[in-house]
MITIDREN-326087 format. One record per residue: residue number from 0; residue in three letters; x, y, z of N, C-alpha, C, O in turn. Coordinates in steps of 0.02 Angstrom, whole numbers, plus 50000, padded with zeros to 5 digits. Each point is the difference from the previous one (the first is absolute). Example, Ala and Ser with C-alpha at 12.3 -4.5 7.8 and 13.67 -1.06 7.14 Angstrom:
<rs>
R     i    aa      nX      nY      nZ     caX     caY     caZ      cX      cY      cZ      oX      oY      oZ
R     0   ala   50660   49716   50390   49955   50059   50000   50045   50060   50000   50052   49999   50033
R     1   ser   49930   50054   49931   50042   50059   50003   49961   50055   50037   50025   50055   50008
</rs>
This chain:
<rs>
R     i    aa      nX      nY      nZ     caX     caY     caZ      cX      cY      cZ      oX      oY      oZ
R     0   met   50058   49943   50009   49938   50052   49988   50045   50069   49994   50051   50003   50036
R     1   ser   49938   50038   49933   50038   50067   49992   49982   50037   50066   49951   49986   50034
R     2   ile   50100   50069   49981   50006   50039   50058   49932   50034   49995   49965   50000   50051
R     3   ile   50011   50029   49895   49945   50046   49994   49931   49967   50006   49950   50031   50020
R     4   lys   50049   49904   49962   49946   49951   50016   49989   49981   50065   49943   49997   50024
R     5   arg   50120   49987   50013   49998   49986   50070   49986   50050   50039   49959   49988   50045
R     6   lys   50066   50073   49950   49978   50051   50029   49922   50029   49991   49969   50024   50047
R     7   leu   50006   49969   49891   49922   50006   49983   49965   49950   50047   49952   50017   50035
R     8   ala   50072   49925   49965   49954   49940   50035   50003   50020   50073   49948   49990   50031
R     9   gln   50106   50038   50003   50006   49999   50072   49958   50080   50019   49977   50012   50055
R    10   leu   50020   50029   49892   49949   50057   50011   49930   49983   50010   49963   50023   50044
R    11   ile   50019   49923   49900   49926   49980   50004   49992   49954   50051   49942   49988   50018
R    12   asp   50103   49985   50008   49984   49951   50063   49986   50049   50050   49944   49998   50027
R    13   arg   50105   50055   49995   49990   50048   50056   49937   50043   49991   49987   50032   50051
R    14   leu   49972   49978   49901   49949   50024   49984   49940   49950   50004   49943   50019   49984
R    15   gly   50070   49920   50037   49946   49952   50007   49974   49967   49951   49949   49966   50010
R    16   tyr   50082   50036   49924   49959   49981   49934   50061   49926   50004   50048   49990   50038
R    17   gln   49924   49969   49907   50032   49943   49954   49986   49992   49937   49944   50006   49975
R    18   ile   50119   49977   49991   49999   49994   49933   49978   49932   49981   50029   49952   50024
R    19   ile   49920   50041   49933   49992   49915   49979   49998   50001   49922   49990   50049   49964
R    20   arg   50019   49894   50020   49999   49995   49923   49922   50002   49986   49960   49978   50041
R    21   lys   50023   50047   49903   49946   49997   49969   49970   49930   49974   50039   49972   49961
R    22   pro   49910   49999   50048   49981   49935   49977   50002   49997   49917   49984   50044   49961
R    23   ser   50037   49897   50026   50000   49991   49917   49946   49981   49972   49999   49939   49992
R    24   phe   49945   50095   49987   49937   49976   49969   49978   50049   49955   50023   50057   49998
R    25   lys   49931   49920   49964   49978   50035   49938   49929   50026   50018   49961   49961   50027
R    26   val   50024   50092   49962   49918   50010   50015   49963   49985   49936   50018   50026   49948
R    27   val   49939   49940   50054   49978   49967   49922   49925   50037   49994   49958   49989   50043
R    28   asn   50029   50052   49904   49936   50025   49989   49956   49940   49968   49999   49985   49940
R    29   asp   49964   49983   50112   49964   49943   49988   49922   50013   49965   49963   49958   49976
R    30   ser   50028   50102   50029   49925   50021   49983   49984   49986   49927   50038   50012   49952
R    31   gln   49897   49959   50044   49979   49980   49939   49944   50030   49973   49964   50024   50043
R    32   asp   50016   49983   49901   49930   50026   49986   49957   49943   50000   50016   49952   49965
R    33   ala   49929   50045   50070   49961   49954   50008   49962   49969   49939   49984   49942   49988
R    34   phe   50007   50114   49979   49955   49979   49936   50044   49972   49946   49974   49968   49954
R    35   ser   50082   50041   50047   50056   49985   49947   50018   49916   50023   50007   49953   49961
R    36   glu   49996   50047   50103   50013   49932   50027   49939   49952   49995   50013   49940   49996
R    37   gln   49926   50080   50003   49955   49956   49990   50003   49984   49925   49999   49941   49983
R    38   his   50003   50102   49973   50021   49991   49934   50044   49941   49977   49989   49957   49958
R    39   arg   50069   50053   50085   50053   49952   49991   49986   49934   50008   50015   49954   49962
R    40   ile   49949   50043   50098   49985   49941   50036   49955   49950   49950   50006   49941   49986
R    41   cys   49944   50114   49994   49951   49957   49945   50031   49978   49938   49973   49956   49967
R    42   gln   50089   50075   50011   50038   49981   49953   50028   49942   50010   50005   49959   49955
R    43   ile   50018   50032   50107   50039   49933   50021   49962   49948   49997   50020   49947   49976
R    44   leu   49922   50059   50048   49942   49949   50008   49967   49977   49935   49969   49947   49996
R    45   gly   50042   50105   49940   49965   49988   49938   49945   50018   50003   49962   49973   49960
R    46   lys   50012   50074   50085   49921   50010   50013   49983   50063   49959   50028   50053   50014
R    47   asp   49929   49944   49940   49955   50050   49959   49955   50025   50044   49946   49969   50005
R    48   val   50064   50090   50037   49942   50026   50047   49951   50032   49959   50009   50044   49958
R    49   lys   49918   49919   50066   49944   50014   49983   49953   50040   50032   49960   50040   49976
R    50   val   50050   49943   50083   49950   50031   50051   50026   50028   50065   50017   49958   50041
R    51   val   49990   50106   49976   50020   50036   50048   49947   50032   50048   49965   50044   49977
R    52   phe   50028   49939   50078   49954   50039   50059   50038   50054   50024   50056   49993   50025
R    53   asp   49914   50064   49969   50035   50056   50038   49953   50039   50047   49965   50048   49984
R    54   val   50042   49921   50077   49961   50007   50057   50016   50054   50040   50053   49995   50030
R    55   gly   49904   50069   49979   50029   50057   50029   50032   50032   49934   50062   49994   49996
R    56   ala   49905   50040   49949   50039   50011   49944   50018   50069   49991   50034   50023   49955
R    57   his   49932   50014   50103   50020   50082   49997   49974   50023   49935   49945   49983   49977
R    58   val   50098   50060   49992   49983   50026   49932   50030   49969   49938   50012   50032   49948
R    59   gly   50002   49890   50063   50028   49961   49944   50059   49992   49984   50020   49963   49956
R    60   gln   50018   50080   50088   50067   50001   49980   50045   49926   49997   50048   49992   49963
R    61   ser   49930   49966   50076   50024   49924   49993   49970   49968   49941   50032   49954   49976
R    62   ala   49915   50061   49999   49966   49972   49952   50042   50027   49931   50011   49964   49951
R    63   val   50003   50089   50055   50035   50031   49932   50070   49957   49998   50023   49979   49946
R    64   lys   50009   50008   50119   50063   49970   49987   49997   49920   49992   50047   49973   49971
R    65   tyr   49912   49995   50048   49979   49940   49978   49981   49986   49932   50020   49949   49971
R    66   arg   49941   50095   50003   49977   50006   49928   50068   49996   49953   50011   49962   49954
R    67   ser   50025   50086   50070   50067   50011   49960   50047   49942   50005   50030   49983   49949
R    68   leu   49981   49985   50108   50036   49933   49997   49969   49941   49978   50032   49954   49975
R    69   phe   49899   50046   50035   49972   49935   49965   49929   50021   49950   49943   50006   50023
R    70   pro   50073   50001   49920   49955   50033   49949   49953   49949   49995   49949   50015   49970
R    71   ser   50055   49923   50055   49942   49956   49980   49947   49998   50069   49946   49971   50001
R    72   ala   50079   50061   50045   49951   50001   50060   49953   50049   49991   50001   50053   49968
R    73   thr   49939   49907   50082   49950   50042   50019   50006   50014   50075   50001   49957   50044
R    74   val   50003   50111   49963   50009   50020   50065   49928   50026   50031   49972   50049   49976
R    75   tyr   50000   49913   50078   49949   50020   50044   50017   50045   50064   50026   49982   50053
R    76   ser   49953   50078   49927   50008   50046   50048   49944   50008   50060   49942   50005   49981
R    77   phe   50068   49996   50080   49947   50005   50055   50014   50061   50029   50054   50004   50030
R    78   glu   49914   50040   49969   50003   50062   50038   49937   50026   50030   49959   50025   49961
R    79   pro   50028   49973   50097   49941   50026   50035   49980   50077   50005   49944   50021   50013
R    80   ser   50116   50020   49972   49993   50060   50009   49965   50035   49931   50027   49985   49947
R    81   lys   49930   50048   50052   49981   50018   49941   50032   50044   49955   50003   49990   49939
R    82   ser   50023   50060   50093   50044   50041   49975   50061   49965   49947   50009   50009   49940
R    83   cys   50029   49946   50112   50055   49967   49973   49972   49941   49941   50037   49975   49956
R    84   tyr   49909   50013   50051   49958   49946   49962   49992   50034   49937   50014   49969   49949
R    85   asp   49964   50094   50046   49994   50044   49935   50044   50009   49951   49990   50006   49940
R    86   glu   50086   49994   50104   50050   50012   49955   50031   49940   49970   50034   50000   49949
R    87   ile   49949   49939   50097   50011   49933   49957   49946   49989   49927   50014   49971   49948
R    88   val   49927   50060   50072   49956   49998   49945   50037   50031   49933   49997   49975   49943
R    89   thr   50036   50083   50077   50023   50042   49932   50055   49956   49974   50005   49995   49939
R    90   leu   50045   49966   50106   50046   49950   49971   49963   49952   49958   50009   49991   49939
R    91   ala   49948   49979   50100   49960   49947   49965   49964   50019   49911   49994   49964   49951
R    92   asn   49993   50098   50059   49967   50035   49929   50051   49986   49952   49982   49987   49942
R    93   lys   50086   50014   50075   50054   50001   49956   50033   49931   49991   50040   49992   49955
R    94   asp   49943   49959   50089   50026   49938   49991   49948   49951   50037   49993   49999   50061
R    95   ser   49973   49962   49893   49945   49953   50007   50025   49941   50057   49961   49970   50036
R    96   asn   50104   50021   49963   50022   49955   50049   50018   50018   50074   50037   49967   50036
R    97   ile   49934   50086   49977   50000   50025   50075   49921   50001   50019   49960   50038   49973
R    98   val   50026   49923   50068   49927   50001   50028   49993   50026   50064   50019   49971   50050
R    99   pro   49949   50091   49949   49988   50014   50060   49939   49981   50042   49945   49992   49973
R   100   leu   50066   50001   50105   49946   49979   50031   49980   50037   50076   50027   49983   50053
R   101   asn   49929   50061   49944   49999   50040   50057   49972   49972   50066   49954   50025   50031
R   102   ile   50085   49913   49988   49976   49979   50047   50069   49976   50056   50059   50010   49982
R   103   ala   49927   49964   50072   50047   49985   50054   50012   49930   50001   49947   49969   49997
R   104   leu   50103   49995   50007   49998   49926   50011   50022   49981   50076   50044   50029   50033
R   105   asp   49915   49915   49990   50011   49983   50068   49988   49929   49998   50005   49967   49948
R   106   cys   49977   50003   50125   49996   49922   49997   49914   49980   49989   49983   49941   50001
R   107   lys   49971   50110   49991   49940   49991   50001   49961   50053   49952   50028   50051   49981
R   108   leu   49915   49936   50002   49949   50035   49951   49965   50050   50049   49987   49987   50059
R   109   gly   50001   50076   49904   49954   50036   50040   50024   50070   49983   50007   50018   49942
R   110   ser   50005   50023   50113   50021   50080   50004   50030   50018   50067   49990   49971   50054
R   111   gly   50048   50079   49937   50040   50027   50062   50013   50071   49996   50001   50033   49948
R   112   asn   50011   49991   50117   50024   50063   50008   50079   50002   49958   50045   49959   49999
R   113   phe   49949   50102   49972   50078   50013   49965   50015   50074   50028   49964   50050   49995
R   114   tyr   50100   49944   50034   50024   50063   50037   50046   50034   49946   50059   49987   49990
R   115   asp   49902   50058   49976   50026   50046   49944   50056   50057   50018   49983   50045   50038
R   116   thr   50065   49954   49944   50054   50054   50027   50028   50035   49928   50051   50033   49997
R   117   gly   49902   49953   49943   50019   50038   49949   50068   49983   49969   50025   50034   49955
R   118   gly   50003   49914   50070   50067   49980   49968   50016   49929   50007   49952   49962   50005
R   119   gln   50112   50012   49996   50018   49932   50003   49993   49968   50069   50018   49941   50008
R   120   thr   49956   50095   50042   50007   49977   50068   49922   49984   50022   49987   49983   50057
R   121   ser   49964   50025   49893   49939   49965   50004   49991   49934   50021   50038   49958   49976
R   122   ser   49920   50026   50063   49987   49924   50022   49932   49983   50023   49960   50044   50015
R   123   leu   50025   49895   49988   49947   49964   50027   49999   49999   50084   49952   49983   50035
R   124   leu   50121   50040   49991   50016   49999   50065   50009   50063   50028   50031   50035   49959
R   125   ala   49957   49998   50095   50021   50069   50022   50073   50006   50021   50023   49952   50030
R   126   pro   50012   50094   49960   50053   50016   50022   50001   49984   50070   49950   50009   50035
R   127   ser   50115   49965   49991   50019   49979   50067   50016   50057   50034   50018   50049   49967
R   128   glu   49978   49954   50110   50025   50054   50035   50070   50031   50000   50017   50057   50016
R   129   gln   50021   49890   49962   50073   50013   49994   50032   50022   49939   50060   50003   49990
R   130   val   49895   50010   49973   50023   50018   49922   50019   50070   50006   50035   50020   49954
R   131   ser   49950   50029   50097   50024   50059   50000   50059   50000   50012   50032   50047   49976
R   132   tyr   49993   49917   50053   50089   49989   50019   50048   49980   49934   50062   50004   49997
R   133   leu   49889   49974   49951   50045   49969   49943   49990   50051   49946   50046   50011   49961
R   134   tyr   49894   50023   50035   49985   50047   49940   49972   50060   50011   49959   50003   50046
R   135   pro   50052   50048   49923   49963   50059   49998   49912   49993   50009   49968   49974   49955
R   136   lys   50003   50047   50096   49946   49998   50014   49939   49998   49946   49951   49962   50001
R   137   ala   50067   50091   49949   49959   50019   49940   50010   49945   49952   49959   49998   49954
R   138   tyr   50083   49960   50049   50011   49941   49955   49943   49945   49999   49981   49968   49951
R   139   phe   49993   50025   50125   49945   49962   50011   49944   50014   50021   49961   49962   50029
R   140   glu   50030   50103   49957   49943   50038   50017   49928   49976   49952   49997   50009   49940
R   141   ile   49963   49966   50091   49937   49975   49982   49956   50053   49965   49968   50037   50037
R   142   lys   50027   49972   49900   49966   50034   49966   49918   49994   50000   49960   50046   50007
R   143   arg   50026   49891   49984   49921   49984   50014   50016   49909   50008   50050   49968   49985
R   144   met   49887   50013   50045   49995   49928   50001   49946   49983   49957   49948   50034   50004
R   145   ile   50056   49913   49949   49945   49992   49945   49997   49923   50007   50049   49967   50016
R   146   glu   49884   50003   49969   49991   49936   49993   50025   49968   49929   49982   50028   49948
R   147   val   50054   49921   50050   50017   49966   49935   49983   49925   49991   49994   49964   50050
R   148   pro   49998   50015   49890   49980   49927   49990   50057   49967   50006   50051   50024   49976
R   149   ile   49950   49928   50049   50056   49935   50031   49988   49943   49969   49946   49971   50008
R   150   asp   50107   50001   49949   49987   49935   49964   50064   49962   50015   50043   50028   50033
R   151   thr   49964   49913   49947   50060   49953   50010   50022   49982   49933   49963   49996   49951
R   152   ile   50107   49992   50050   50032   49975   49943   49970   49930   49972   49992   49987   49940
R   153   asp   49993   49971   50111   49960   49946   49978   49944   49996   49958   49991   49962   49952
R   154   asn   49968   50088   50075   49938   50027   49968   50010   50028   49926   49970   49984   49949
R   155   ile   50082   50065   50060   50014   50043   49938   50025   49943   49938   49980   50003   49942
R   156   cys   50062   49951   50083   50022   49953   49944   49944   49956   49974   49998   49984   49941
R   157   lys   49955   49997   50104   49953   49966   49982   49954   50033   49940   49982   49976   49947
R   158   ser   50008   50084   50081   49955   50036   49958   50031   50026   49933   49964   50018   49953
R   159   asn   50094   49983   50045   50056   50025   49931   50031   49939   49980   50055   50004   49972
R   160   asn   49919   49940   50039   50031   49941   49974   50086   50017   49989   50028   49999   49946
R   161   val   49999   50013   50110   50060   50007   50004   50026   49938   50044   49980   49987   50056
R   162   leu   50067   49979   49908   50019   49933   50019   50073   50002   50044   50016   49958   50042
R   163   asn   50020   50098   49939   50064   50008   50025   50033   50072   50012   50004   50042   49954
R   164   ile   50016   49968   50102   50032   50081   50001   50067   49985   50007   50026   49979   50052
R   165   asp   50007   50035   49890   50073   50021   49984   50028   50033   50079   50026   49972   50048
R   166   ile   49960   50082   49941   50025   50036   50064   49939   50040   50035   49954   50026   49968
R   167   leu   50051   49974   50092   49948   50029   50044   50044   50053   50043   50048   49989   50037
R   168   lys   49918   50073   49945   50035   50055   50035   49961   50028   50046   49942   50018   49989
R   169   met   50095   49989   50074   49951   50028   50057   50029   50068   50032   50059   50001   50019
R   170   asp   49899   50057   49987   50017   50053   50039   49928   50027   50032   49970   50051   49982
R   171   thr   50013   49905   50065   49933   50020   50031   50004   50032   50078   49953   49997   50040
R   172   gln   50111   50032   49973   50006   50029   50065   49974   49957   50050   49950   50016   50032
R   173   gly   50083   49927   49979   49988   49972   50071   49942   49936   49989   49988   49963   50047
R   174   thr   49981   50029   49895   49960   49945   49996   50012   49950   49952   49954   49971   49972
R   175   glu   50116   50015   50016   50026   49948   49951   49993   49928   50018   50004   49955   49957
R   176   asp   49987   50034   50108   49976   49931   50031   49934   49989   49983   49981   49943   49988
R   177   lys   49976   50113   50010   49920   49979   49996   49988   49989   49911   49956   49965   49976
R   178   val   50093   50073   49986   49998   49990   49929   50021   49937   49992   49957   49966   49971
R   179   leu   50099   50000   50046   50011   49931   49999   49955   49943   50021   49988   49947   49970
R   180   met   49988   50074   50089   49949   49952   50026   49934   49998   49944   49963   49951   49999
R   181   gly   50028   50096   49965   49947   49993   49947   50014   49976   49946   49959   50000   49953
R   182   ala   50107   49971   50041   50022   49980   49935   50034   49917   50020   50043   49972   49966
R   183   glu   49925   50000   50099   50007   49926   50006   49995   49953   49942   50045   49963   49981
R   184   gly   49894   50042   49993   49993   49953   49946   50062   50001   49947   50032   49949   49985
R   185   met   49982   50124   49988   50046   49999   49942   50070   49972   50043   50033   49957   49971
R   186   ile   49985   50061   50083   50059   49987   50040   50011   49918   50008   50054   49973   49992
R   187   lys   49898   50001   50023   50002   49937   50016   49995   49956   49936   50018   49942   50004
R   188   gly   49960   50081   49942   50000   49972   49924   50072   50013   49974   50013   49979   49944
R   189   ala   50037   50054   50092   50062   50027   49965   49986   50035   49938   50032   49990   49948
R   190   asn   49918   50052   50058   49982   50047   49949   50028   50079   50003   49988   50039   49954
R   191   ile   50047   49976   50098   50025   50071   50008   50071   49975   50001   50021   49949   50029
R   192   asp   50018   50100   49930   50083   49960   49996   50040   50061   50040   50031   49987   50051
R   193   leu   49966   50070   49925   50047   50041   50045   49955   50054   50044   49949   50021   49973
R   194   ile   50064   49997   50079   49975   50053   50040   50046   50056   50018   50050   49990   50033
R   195   tyr   49935   50063   49949   50027   50060   50006   49965   50055   50054   49954   50035   49979
R   196   thr   50066   49971   50077   49973   50037   50052   50031   50044   50038   50058   49988   50019
R   197   glu   49908   50072   49999   50030   50047   50050   49984   49955   50059   49954   49960   50001
R   198   val   50094   50054   50052   50001   49966   50059   50036   50055   50053   50043   50043   49989
R   199   ser   49928   49939   50065   50016   50068   50068   50031   49953   50059   49988   49941   50012
R   200   phe   50051   50101   50016   50035   49976   50059   49965   50021   50071   50010   49970   50053
R   201   thr   49950   50083   49943   49978   50034   50055   49928   50018   49979   49980   50015   49944
R   202   glu   49985   49979   50113   49916   50022   49977   49997   50079   49988   50011   50046   50040
R   203   ile   49973   49958   49896   49974   50061   49969   49932   50010   50013   49975   50054   50017
R   204   tyr   49983   49876   49973   49923   50003   49994   49977   49964   50065   50038   49958   50025
R   205   ser   49917   50052   49997   49973   49962   50056   49981   49919   49978   49960   49981   49957
R   206   asn   50076   49984   50083   49989   49914   49971   50030   49980   49942   49977   49950   49972
R   207   gln   50070   50081   50003   50030   49981   49933   50026   49948   49993   50012   49981   50057
R   208   val   50007   49976   49903   50044   49947   50003   50083   50032   49987   50014   50044   49959
R   209   leu   50032   49926   50084   50063   50018   49990   50046   49953   49963   49982   49944   49981
R   210   phe   50072   50078   50010   50031   49962   49945   50025   49927   50025   50011   49959   49956
R   211   gln   49998   50023   50109   50015   49939   50024   49939   49955   49986   50003   49950   49964
R   212   asp   49942   50073   50065   49942   49965   49984   49972   49982   49929   49969   49947   49992
R   213   leu   50042   50095   49958   49986   49993   49938   50055   49949   49981   49981   49957   49960
R   214   cys   50079   50040   50059   50050   49952   49976   49970   49916   50028   50003   49949   49966
R   215   val   49976   50054   50087   49988   49934   50031   49929   49989   49953   49998   49943   49978
R   216   leu   49953   50093   50006   49938   49983   49964   50024   49980   49938   49983   49943   49984
R   217   leu   50050   50085   49979   50033   49985   49938   50040   49933   49990   49991   49964   49952
R   218   ser   50052   50025   50094   50032   49944   50024   49944   49936   49999   50007   49950   49965
R   219   gln   49939   50060   50077   49959   49947   50002   49954   49988   49939   49972   49946   49992
R   220   tyr   50020   50106   49966   49978   49997   49938   50038   49969   49934   49977   49987   49944
R   221   gly   50097   50006   50088   50041   49967   49946   50047   50058   49964   50024   49990   49944
R   222   tyr   49988   50070   50093   50048   50041   49958   50062   50012   50031   50011   49984   50058
R   223   ser   50035   50047   49901   50064   50009   50041   50028   50064   49973   50004   50017   49941
R   224   leu   50017   50022   50122   50031   50065   49980   50059   50008   49956   50048   49962   50005
R   225   phe   49948   50084   49952   50048   49989   49936   50051   50070   50017   50062   49997   49998
R   226   asn   49902   50061   50018   50041   50061   50007   49960   50055   50025   49940   49992   50003
R   227   leu   50085   50062   50015   49975   50056   50043   50022   50063   49955   50051   49997   49965
R   228   tyr   49917   50048   50037   50007   50067   49957   49975   50059   50026   49945   50004   50027
R   229   glu   50100   50049   49964   49984   50075   50032   49967   50001   50066   49940   50003   50015
R   230   ile   50109   49993   50018   49982   50008   50079   49989   50069   50010   50031   50046   49974
R   231   val   49908   49960   50079   49971   50059   50011   50026   50015   50074   50011   49953   50038
R   232   arg   49999   50104   49979   50015   50028   50069   49943   50057   50017   49977   50038   49958
R   233   gly   50005   49962   50103   49949   50040   50023   50035   50065   50016   50061   50000   49989
R   234   ser   49914   50052   50035   50031   50076   50012   50041   49993   50063   50039   50045   50012
R   235   asn   49957   49904   50030   50048   49975   50057   50058   49971   49984   50040   49990   50046
R   236   gly   49972   49994   49901   50043   49952   49957   50011   49933   50014   50053   49970   49989
R   237   leu   49875   49996   50045   49996   49928   50003   49979   49974   49937   49970   50038   49963
R   238   ile   50044   49895   50018   49986   49972   49945   49917   49978   50009   49978   49964   50045
R   239   val   49986   50066   49905   49929   49989   50011   49971   49943   49941   49952   49965   50016
R   240   gly   50075   50027   49921   49974   49951   49958   50055   50000   49943   50048   50038   49994
R   241   thr   49936   49915   49971   50014   49980   49931   49961   49965   49965   49949   49973   50020
R   242   asp   50077   50024   49914   49960   49953   49946   50043   49930   49994   50061   49994   49994
R   243   ala   49886   49953   50010   50033   49928   50000   49974   49962   49941   49944   50008   49976
R   244   leu   50103   49947   50002   49973   49958   49937   50003   49915   50037   50043   49976   50037
R   245   phe   49904   50000   49941   49991   49923   50013   49991   49963   49946   49966   50022   49953
R   246   leu   50063   49915   50045   49975   49953   49949   49974   49930   50016   50024   49972   50049
R   247   arg   49934   50001   49918   49984   49942   50009   50063   49949   50022   50053   50008   49969
R   248   lys   49945   49950   50071   50061   49974   50031   50037   49960   49939   50061   49996   50003
R   249   glu   49910   49978   49949   50013   49945   49952   50037   50055   49947   50050   49978   49971
R   250   leu   49931   50086   50015   50021   50048   49961   50062   50024   50031   50051   50014   49969
R   251   tyr   49942   49988   50083   50068   50038   50041   50052   49955   50000   50057   50020   49989
R   252   glu   49932   49917   50024   50046   49952   49984   50022   49993   49937   50060   49991   49992
R   253   thr   49896   50011   49951   50027   50006   49942   50057   50058   49976   50052   49984   49970
R   254   val   49929   50083   50048   50038   50045   49987   50062   50000   50035   50051   50019   49971
R   255   met   49950   49966   50081   50064   49986   50053   50053   49942   49976   50061   50001   50007
R   256   asn   49901   49951   49964   50039   49954   49976   50034   50009   49926   50045   49967   49973
R   257   arg   49919   50087   50005   50043   50025   49931   50062   50037   50014   50046   50000   49958
R   258   gly   49959   50030   50098   50066   50028   50028   50012   50063   49962   50057   50021   49999
R   259   glu   49893   50014   49968   50018   50056   49960   49997   50071   50034   49952   50011   50037
R   260   val   50088   50033   49954   50002   50055   50034   49943   50048   49979   49996   50015   49940
R   261   leu   49966   50008   50098   49933   50040   49989   50024   50060   50005   50058   50010   50016
R   262   gly   49897   50042   49969   50017   50075   50001   50004   50026   49936   50014   50060   49992
</rs>
């Protein structure tokens, strides 16, 4: 050790500090585009996507992405908010393979109260008491509560002669488990292949399903978690949620056994 280095080390030691070598590792940016990854998975599986269910379609932004990636697909867009639904209708007027439905999906038929915030935070569930610690209050302010028709995936498939759903996308603000329960017939028949869903790690809505419980439910239904995308943090910095992709276990094994790099 040179005199300069030795004296510098002695000075740092007297000041109460210690020099340590930085660990040798690389920070890898492993974020993937969820839609592109779904497209790549379907390519690996040799799947020509024909049917996509977009549950909680908002203004149809996901429908447009799916139609771009899968030109042969018909996208059924379910959106209970009338103002958002009207925007999907505008898209459907330009693309007949987008089918707008102004209903909510759940595990039962009938109707229910819809807490309309005027944006993407609208839900069949009321916001939880702790949501104010996670987001600005205005983001979850309920502008009106309306009664909306409720249906199930199984009933919709029967009514529209849909035999298989290639991709089920869900963004229903906490009721994703109920949507799945209303699709048990299709699930048990192995007629839903990919499930892409928003998931939450903390209770944003009262009595909503959380990530760990949704994982258990989907595992019981025969699905494996494939990847997570776009982690969302609340205003206090805590992780609130993300988007998750699940595959039917036999499809998951097929993709993994191919050993191809996705993304």
